[in-house]
C-alpha positions as CSV (number, residue, x, y, z in Angstrom):
1,X,52.2,-135.7,144.9
2,X,48.8,-136.2,146.5
3,X,48.6,-138.0,149.8
4,X,45.4,-138.5,151.9
5,X,42.0,-137.2,151.0
6,X,39.7,-135.8,153.6
7,X,35.9,-135.6,153.0
8,X,34.2,-132.3,153.8
9,X,31.2,-133.6,155.6
10,X,28.6,-134.8,153.0
11,X,29.2,-131.9,150.6
12,X,31.1,-133.9,147.9
13,X,34.0,-131.5,148.4
14,X,37.4,-132.8,149.6
15,X,40.7,-131.6,151.0
16,X,43.9,-133.3,149.7
17,X,47.3,-133.5,151.2
18,X,49.9,-132.1,148.7
19,X,53.6,-132.6,149.1
20,X,56.8,-134.3,148.1
21,X,57.9,-137.9,148.6
22,X,60.8,-138.3,151.1
23,X,62.9,-140.9,149.3
24,X,64.7,-141.9,152.5
25,X,61.6,-142.8,154.5
26,X,59.1,-143.2,151.6
27,X,56.7,-140.9,153.4
28,X,55.0,-137.8,152.1
29,X,56.3,-134.4,153.3
30,X,53.1,-132.4,153.3
31,X,53.5,-128.9,151.9
32,X,49.9,-127.9,152.1
33,X,46.2,-128.8,151.7
34,X,44.3,-128.4,148.4
35,X,40.5,-127.9,148.3
36,X,38.7,-129.7,145.5
37,X,35.1,-129.4,144.4
38,X,32.6,-132.1,143.6
39,X,34.1,-132.5,140.1
40,X,37.7,-132.9,141.5
41,X,38.8,-129.5,140.3
42,X,41.3,-127.6,142.5
43,X,39.8,-124.5,144.1
44,X,42.0,-121.7,145.4
45,X,45.5,-121.8,146.7
46,X,47.1,-124.3,149.0
47,X,46.3,-123.9,152.7
48,X,49.0,-124.4,155.3
49,X,46.7,-126.1,157.8
50,X,44.2,-129.0,157.3
51,X,41.6,-127.5,159.7
52,X,41.8,-124.2,157.9
53,X,41.3,-125.9,154.5
54,X,38.3,-127.9,155.8
55,X,36.7,-124.7,157.2
56,X,37.3,-122.9,153.9
57,X,35.9,-125.9,151.9
58,X,32.8,-125.9,154.1
59,X,32.2,-122.2,153.4
60,X,32.8,-122.7,149.7
61,X,30.5,-125.7,149.5
62,X,27.8,-123.9,151.4
63,X,28.0,-121.0,149.0
64,X,27.8,-123.3,146.0
65,X,24.8,-125.3,147.3
66,X,21.6,-125.0,145.2
């Protein structure tokens, strides 16, 4: 299940929370953070930390810039 989405500056890339729904509290138990490109396609593996995912997404977006 996807939770919150975090914009990666003004690159068009995003980092998404990925996890499972805790049925008792109806909250998301975040298992990792997925980087997505401008087209919404998942890039790479899940990152354990949001800041690490944002940093990787910035690096990827910079490398893909025209």
